[in-house]
KOLRO-517295 format. One record per residue: residue number from 1; residue in three letters; x, y, z of N, C-alpha, C in turn. Coordinates in steps of 0.05 Angstrom, whole numbers. Example, Ala and Ser with C-alpha at 12.3 -4.5 7.8 and 13.67 -1.06 7.14 Angstrom:
pos,code,nx,ny,nz,cax,cay,caz,cx,cy,cz
1,ALA,264,-114,156,246,-90,156,264,-66,156 .
2,SER,257,-45,142,273,-21,143,258,1,157 .
//
This chain:
pos,code,nx,ny,nz,cax,cay,caz,cx,cy,cz
1,MET,2014,1864,2777,2031,1861,2762,2029,1878,2734 .
2,VAL,2053,1881,2726,2054,1896,2706,2057,1887,2680 .
3,GLN,2034,1915,2671,2034,1899,2644,2049,1906,2616 .
4,THR,2061,1899,2605,2079,1896,2587,2068,1905,2564 .
5,SER,2086,1911,2546,2072,1911,2502,2084,1897,2488 .
6,PRO,2074,1884,2478,2080,1857,2447,2109,1859,2453 .
7,PRO,2121,1840,2447,2148,1845,2448,2163,1856,2420 .
8,LEU,2188,1863,2421,2195,1877,2384,2190,1844,2377 .
9,ARG,2185,1848,2349,2194,1819,2334,2204,1824,2296 .
10,VAL,2209,1808,2294,2218,1821,2267,2191,1807,2246 .
11,GLU,2187,1821,2227,2163,1810,2212,2171,1794,2192 .
12,ALA,2151,1777,2192,2150,1747,2178,2161,1758,2154 .
13,SER,2162,1743,2134,2173,1751,2112,2176,1727,2089 .
14,GLY,2168,1729,2059,2170,1718,2040,2135,1711,2034 .
15,PRO,2136,1689,2005,2106,1691,1996,2083,1676,2018 .
16,ALA,2104,1651,2036,2078,1643,2054,2084,1665,2074 .
17,ALA,2091,1674,2082,2091,1706,2101,2065,1724,2081 .
18,ASP,2074,1728,2060,2040,1743,2049,2016,1729,2050 .
19,LEU,2022,1701,2039,1982,1696,2035,1969,1690,2067 .
20,ARG,2000,1681,2093,1980,1683,2119,1973,1718,2122 .
21,ARG,1986,1726,2121,1979,1772,2123,1953,1759,2102 .
22,ARG,1941,1761,2077,1925,1752,2064,1895,1745,2079 .
23,GLU,1908,1720,2083,1880,1705,2106,1871,1721,2139 .
24,ILE,1896,1732,2145,1884,1753,2175,1875,1775,2167 .
25,LEU,1878,1783,2146,1874,1806,2129,1836,1807,2126 .
26,ALA,1837,1778,2114,1798,1773,2111,1794,1778,2134 .
27,ALA,1802,1764,2155,1785,1755,2183,1777,1770,2202 .
28,ALA,1801,1794,2198,1803,1824,2204,1777,1833,2201 .
29,SER,1775,1837,2166,1756,1850,2156,1723,1835,2165 .
30,ARG,1717,1815,2168,1690,1806,2175,1687,1817,2197 .
31,LEU,1709,1822,2218,1708,1830,2249,1707,1855,2247 .
32,PHE,1713,1864,2231,1719,1899,2230,1681,1906,2215 .
33,ARG,1674,1894,2207,1637,1905,2195,1624,1889,2209 .
34,GLU,1633,1861,2236,1613,1856,2256,1618,1872,2277 .
35,ARG,1637,1883,2281,1639,1892,2309,1638,1923,2309 .
36,GLY,1659,1932,2298,1660,1961,2284,1698,1963,2280 .
37,LEU,1705,1975,2264,1737,1970,2270,1750,1982,2290 .
38,HIS,1736,1997,2304,1753,2007,2334,1750,1992,2364 .
39,ALA,1724,1978,2343,1724,1952,2377,1731,1933,2373 .
40,THR,1747,1931,2351,1762,1907,2347,1784,1905,2348 .
41,GLY,1796,1884,2363,1830,1897,2374,1839,1864,2367 .
42,MET,1874,1867,2373,1887,1843,2359,1881,1817,2380 .
43,ARG,1876,1813,2396,1871,1785,2408,1839,1779,2395 .
44,GLU,1823,1801,2392,1795,1789,2374,1795,1777,2346 .
45,ILE,1824,1783,2334,1829,1775,2311,1840,1756,2314 .
46,ALA,1865,1755,2327,1873,1719,2327,1851,1702,2343 .
47,ALA,1848,1707,2362,1815,1678,2368,1812,1683,2340 .
48,ALA,1799,1693,2328,1783,1694,2307,1796,1678,2286 .
49,LEU,1828,1673,2287,1840,1664,2270,1850,1625,2280 .
50,GLY,1847,1628,2305,1857,1610,2329,1888,1600,2334 .
51,MET,1892,1632,2332,1931,1642,2336,1927,1646,2360 .
52,THR,1946,1651,2373,1962,1667,2392,1963,1697,2391 .
53,ALA,1958,1710,2411,1959,1747,2400,1988,1741,2397 .
54,GLY,2011,1728,2407,2032,1740,2402,2050,1721,2372 .
55,ASN,2032,1708,2353,2038,1697,2343,2031,1723,2317 .
56,LEU,2005,1736,2321,1987,1750,2306,2009,1780,2297 .
57,TYR,2028,1786,2320,2045,1800,2322,2069,1798,2306 .
58,TYR,2073,1768,2299,2100,1766,2282,2091,1775,2251 .
59,TYR,2058,1775,2254,2056,1783,2217,2045,1811,2221 .
60,PHE,2034,1819,2243,2032,1857,2246,2036,1870,2270 .
61,PRO,2059,1879,2276,2061,1890,2302,2047,1899,2318 .
62,SER,2032,1907,2297,2006,1932,2317,1991,1936,2293 .
63,LYS,1962,1934,2317,1936,1945,2300,1944,1963,2271 .
64,GLN,1956,1990,2288,1958,2008,2257,1980,1990,2232 .
65,ASP,2001,1976,2243,2010,1961,2222,1983,1949,2204 .
66,LEU,1970,1933,2220,1943,1920,2205,1932,1942,2190 .
67,LEU,1924,1965,2198,1902,1988,2178,1918,1989,2156 .
68,ALA,1944,1985,2160,1969,2002,2136,1961,1983,2114 .
69,TYR,1972,1961,2127,1971,1939,2116,1942,1937,2093 .
70,CYS,1924,1943,2102,1888,1940,2088,1885,1956,2072 .
71,GLN,1906,1991,2079,1903,2004,2063,1910,2008,2028 .
72,GLU,1941,2001,2037,1961,1987,2007,1950,1963,1993 .
73,ALA,1935,1947,2011,1926,1927,1990,1902,1938,1969 .
74,THR,1887,1957,1987,1854,1973,1974,1872,1984,1959 .
75,LEU,1897,1999,1959,1908,2024,1932,1911,2003,1920 .
76,ASP,1923,1984,1912,1941,1967,1897,1915,1952,1879 .
77,GLU,1887,1947,1885,1870,1948,1874,1856,1968,1850 .
78,LEU,1852,1985,1878,1842,2021,1865,1867,2028,1840 .
79,GLN,1885,2021,1841,1913,2033,1828,1908,2021,1801 .
80,ALA,1905,1994,1798,1908,1973,1777,1883,1978,1760 .
81,LEU,1858,1980,1772,1836,2004,1768,1844,2020,1745 .
82,ALA,1851,2043,1755,1854,2062,1747,1874,2065,1729 .
83,THR,1903,2048,1722,1914,2050,1703,1903,2027,1675 .
84,GLU,1888,2024,1682,1865,2004,1664,1850,2012,1640 .
85,VAL,1831,2037,1661,1809,2042,1648,1824,2076,1640 .
86,GLU,1845,2092,1653,1861,2107,1632,1873,2102,1607 .
87,ALA,1880,2074,1605,1892,2061,1574,1873,2057,1554 .
88,SER,1845,2063,1567,1821,2056,1548,1831,2087,1534 .
89,ARG,1805,2070,1501,1804,2096,1484,1772,2104,1483 .
90,ASP,1760,2095,1512,1738,2104,1509,1734,2126,1518 .
91,ALA,1707,2139,1519,1704,2176,1520,1708,2177,1545 .
92,ALA,1714,2201,1557,1724,2213,1590,1694,2198,1602 .
93,GLY,1673,2204,1591,1646,2191,1618,1648,2162,1620 .
94,GLY,1651,2149,1603,1645,2128,1600,1676,2113,1612 .
95,ARG,1692,2124,1625,1715,2116,1634,1710,2118,1656 .
96,LEU,1702,2142,1662,1697,2149,1691,1677,2141,1706 .
97,THR,1667,2132,1685,1632,2104,1705,1645,2075,1703 .
98,ARG,1662,2072,1700,1672,2047,1704,1698,2046,1727 .
99,LEU,1708,2071,1728,1719,2078,1745,1719,2079,1774 .
100,LEU,1686,2084,1777,1666,2098,1805,1654,2074,1809 .
101,ARG,1650,2056,1786,1633,2029,1794,1652,2004,1803 .
102,GLY,1683,1997,1799,1699,1990,1795,1708,1997,1830 .
103,HIS,1709,2018,1837,1719,2040,1861,1698,2022,1889 .
104,VAL,1672,2026,1873,1660,2013,1898,1656,1988,1906 .
105,THR,1661,1970,1893,1657,1933,1888,1684,1932,1901 .
106,ILE,1710,1939,1893,1738,1934,1899,1734,1944,1932 .
107,LEU,1715,1975,1942,1719,1973,1969,1702,1958,1992 .
108,ASN,1680,1948,1976,1654,1939,1986,1659,1894,1988 .
109,GLU,1669,1889,1964,1672,1873,1956,1700,1849,1951 .
110,SER,1712,1862,1941,1737,1854,1927,1766,1842,1948 .
111,THR,1763,1863,1962,1786,1877,1982,1789,1870,1998 .
112,PRO,1800,1846,2021,1778,1850,2045,1798,1868,2059 .
113,GLY,1788,1882,2086,1799,1896,2097,1801,1928,2093 .
114,SER,1776,1932,2065,1787,1963,2053,1767,1979,2072 .
115,LEU,1749,1965,2101,1731,1978,2118,1761,2000,2128 .
116,ALA,1778,1996,2123,1799,2015,2136,1806,2035,2121 .
117,HIS,1797,2033,2096,1808,2057,2083,1801,2080,2082 .
118,LEU,1783,2096,2097,1781,2120,2106,1793,2131,2125 .
119,GLU,1811,2101,2150,1826,2115,2168,1848,2119,2163 .
120,GLN,1853,2142,2160,1884,2159,2148,1903,2158,2166 .
121,ASN,1886,2172,2193,1909,2176,2214,1906,2150,2228 .
122,GLU,1904,2131,2223,1908,2112,2252,1930,2086,2235 .
123,VAL,1943,2093,2211,1960,2083,2213,1993,2097,2220 .
124,PRO,2011,2073,2221,2039,2081,2234,2042,2113,2214 .
125,GLU,2064,2136,2230,2067,2158,2219,2092,2148,2198 .
126,ALA,2106,2140,2201,2125,2128,2184,2112,2115,2149 .
127,ARG,2085,2110,2155,2083,2103,2119,2065,2115,2120 .
128,ARG,2059,2134,2137,2029,2164,2130,2027,2165,2100 .
129,ALA,2055,2183,2103,2062,2200,2079,2065,2186,2043 .
130,THR,2069,2160,2049,2066,2149,2034,2051,2141,2020 .
131,LEU,2025,2135,2039,2000,2127,2034,1983,2146,2021 .
132,LEU,1988,2172,2028,1978,2197,2028,1988,2201,2000 .
133,ALA,1999,2205,1987,2018,2202,1961,2008,2183,1937 .
134,ARG,2006,2169,1945,1985,2145,1930,1962,2156,1925 .
135,ARG,1953,2164,1951,1920,2172,1945,1923,2194,1929 .
136,LYS,1940,2208,1936,1936,2238,1907,1949,2224,1883 .
137,ARG,1963,2206,1867,1964,2195,1849,1937,2189,1836 .
138,TYR,1928,2172,1858,1900,2156,1852,1874,2185,1851 .
139,GLU,1874,2196,1867,1850,2228,1853,1863,2237,1830 .
140,GLU,1887,2246,1825,1889,2257,1800,1885,2248,1774 .
141,VAL,1883,2213,1766,1867,2206,1754,1835,2209,1751 .
142,PHE,1827,2217,1772,1789,2215,1767,1800,2254,1760 .
143,ARG,1817,2269,1769,1811,2295,1767,1818,2296,1725 .
144,ARG,1840,2271,1721,1848,2280,1685,1819,2269,1679 .
145,LEU,1804,2246,1677,1780,2235,1667,1760,2263,1653 .
146,ILE,1762,2284,1687,1736,2300,1678,1744,2320,1669 .
147,GLU,1776,2338,1671,1779,2339,1648,1781,2340,1611 .
148,ALA,1791,2315,1614,1777,2302,1587,1755,2308,1582 .
149,GLY,1737,2299,1592,1713,2298,1598,1711,2335,1586 .
150,ILE,1712,2350,1607,1707,2375,1593,1716,2386,1569 .
151,ARG,1739,2383,1561,1754,2383,1536,1741,2374,1511 .
152,ALA,1729,2350,1519,1707,2341,1498,1679,2350,1493 .
153,GLY,1677,2368,1510,1650,2374,1514,1633,2354,1523 .
154,GLU,1639,2338,1532,1619,2318,1550,1610,2335,1574 .
155,PHE,1621,2340,1593,1618,2352,1615,1620,2381,1619 .
156,ARG,1603,2395,1639,1600,2422,1641,1629,2422,1648 .
157,PRO,1632,2461,1647,1664,2461,1653,1658,2474,1682 .
158,VAL,1673,2438,1706,1671,2448,1729,1699,2461,1744 .
159,ASP,1699,2446,1763,1722,2458,1773,1739,2424,1772 .
160,PRO,1757,2417,1761,1762,2392,1758,1774,2376,1785 .
161,GLY,1790,2390,1801,1797,2384,1831,1774,2373,1849 .
162,LEU,1763,2396,1847,1733,2390,1872,1710,2375,1855 .
163,ALA,1720,2371,1829,1695,2351,1820,1710,2330,1838 .
164,ALA,1734,2315,1830,1739,2302,1839,1746,2293,1867 .
165,LEU,1749,2300,1880,1741,2316,1916,1716,2298,1917 .
166,ALA,1695,2310,1906,1671,2296,1903,1659,2280,1906 .
167,LEU,1666,2260,1871,1660,2244,1870,1676,2221,1887 .
168,LEU,1700,2225,1895,1714,2200,1919,1696,2206,1950 .
169,GLY,1689,2232,1953,1678,2228,1972,1649,2216,1974 .
170,ALA,1632,2207,1957,1611,2203,1957,1624,2169,1951 .
171,VAL,1645,2154,1931,1644,2125,1930,1653,2115,1957 .
172,ASN,1672,2130,1965,1695,2126,1992,1662,2123,2021 .
173,TRP,1651,2141,2024,1632,2132,2047,1614,2111,2039 .
174,THR,1613,2097,2019,1595,2070,2015,1598,2055,2045 .
175,VAL,1637,2051,2045,1645,2023,2062,1626,2033,2091 .
176,ARG,1611,2056,2101,1601,2068,2121,1568,2050,2121 .
177,TRP,1564,2047,2106,1539,2035,2103,1527,2014,2090 .
178,PHE,1545,2008,2068,1540,1977,2059,1540,1957,2064 .
179,GLN,1524,1937,2060,1521,1914,2075,1524,1893,2066 .
180,THR,1538,1878,2062,1532,1846,2046,1520,1831,2041 .
181,GLU,1503,1838,2064,1476,1817,2058,1447,1841,2055 .
182,GLY,1456,1868,2045,1433,1876,2034,1414,1869,2003 .
183,ARG,1402,1878,1990,1391,1881,1970,1399,1888,1952 .
184,LYS,1426,1901,1952,1441,1906,1934,1467,1896,1935 .
185,SER,1479,1876,1915,1507,1885,1925,1533,1901,1912 .
186,ALA,1551,1901,1921,1570,1917,1915,1563,1933,1886 .
187,ASP,1565,1915,1870,1567,1920,1843,1545,1931,1821 .
188,GLU,1529,1925,1842,1502,1951,1831,1499,1966,1848 .
189,VAL,1503,1966,1875,1506,1998,1881,1527,2019,1866 .
190,GLY,1553,2013,1861,1566,2016,1843,1557,2030,1811 .
191,ARG,1539,2014,1803,1543,2014,1783,1519,2042,1784 .
192,GLU,1484,2044,1804,1480,2065,1807,1486,2088,1817 .
193,PHE,1523,2089,1831,1523,2105,1841,1539,2130,1813 .
194,ALA,1549,2108,1806,1571,2119,1776,1550,2143,1757 .
195,ASP,1526,2121,1749,1509,2132,1737,1505,2164,1744 .
196,LEU,1487,2150,1773,1488,2187,1786,1505,2209,1785 .
197,LEU,1520,2191,1795,1545,2214,1799,1560,2227,1770 .
198,VAL,1559,2211,1753,1569,2225,1718,1551,2242,1708 .
199,ALA,1525,2233,1713,1498,2250,1703,1509,2267,1710 .
200,GLY,1511,2277,1737,1511,2312,1741,1533,2319,1735 .
201,LEU,1559,2306,1717,1571,2330,1709,1569,2324,1674 .
202,ARG,1551,2314,1671,1542,2327,1641,1528,2353,1634 .
203,LYS,1531,2356,1615,1522,2383,1608,1503,2383,1592 .
204,SER,1472,2389,1610,1440,2393,1608,1452,2392,1566 .
205,PRO,1424,2368,1556,1414,2375,1538,1403,2401,1525 .
206,THR,1410,2423,1498,1386,2437,1498,1355,2444,1496 .
207,ARG,1347,2455,1510,1316,2458,1509,1314,2472,1494 .
208,SER,1292,2459,1475,1280,2474,1452,1254,2484,1472 .
209,ASN,1252,2514,1455,1216,2531,1470,1191,2526,1455 .
210,ALA,1172,2513,1475,1160,2510,1480,1129,2522,1457 .
//
């Protein structure tokens, strides 16, 4: 028998469909962490939800579309946090600390499906450019905060672009090893990461001669 691809469907739309997608996202997130992202297929996700694979395809035509939705949901929360942090009048170091801490929490606790955040090449090509542009805008917030810290004399005169990439690389990678049942919560990990990373940018205190 010739195996056929899932039939093309018009995607479900409206508030009820969006709610159902979030439920699917939560179930997929659990399976991604239990089995691994690449080892989890659409049939496994459908079975976990008690629905048929055909019904799942009504909400997400492919696994790539599901991963794109995961990334969009994560970026929505990250950008909302970044906008709030940038609007604050706090010193750059405090704002950057808050952004890093929140980033780790969002990726590992508050947003279902954020394990897919690093899978940039696993989304439909038609949506890849938009997602990349959103990531770049978010990255620019880090660069601006670092530049502000340098101007204020808080941070060493580092390359803001490289420093932003280094910070994002460190916090993004937490999705690869963080365990929800581990001895530290996502917020605790985020706080420690933020303190360590921002400390690395700060100017060393002047040492007096002994």
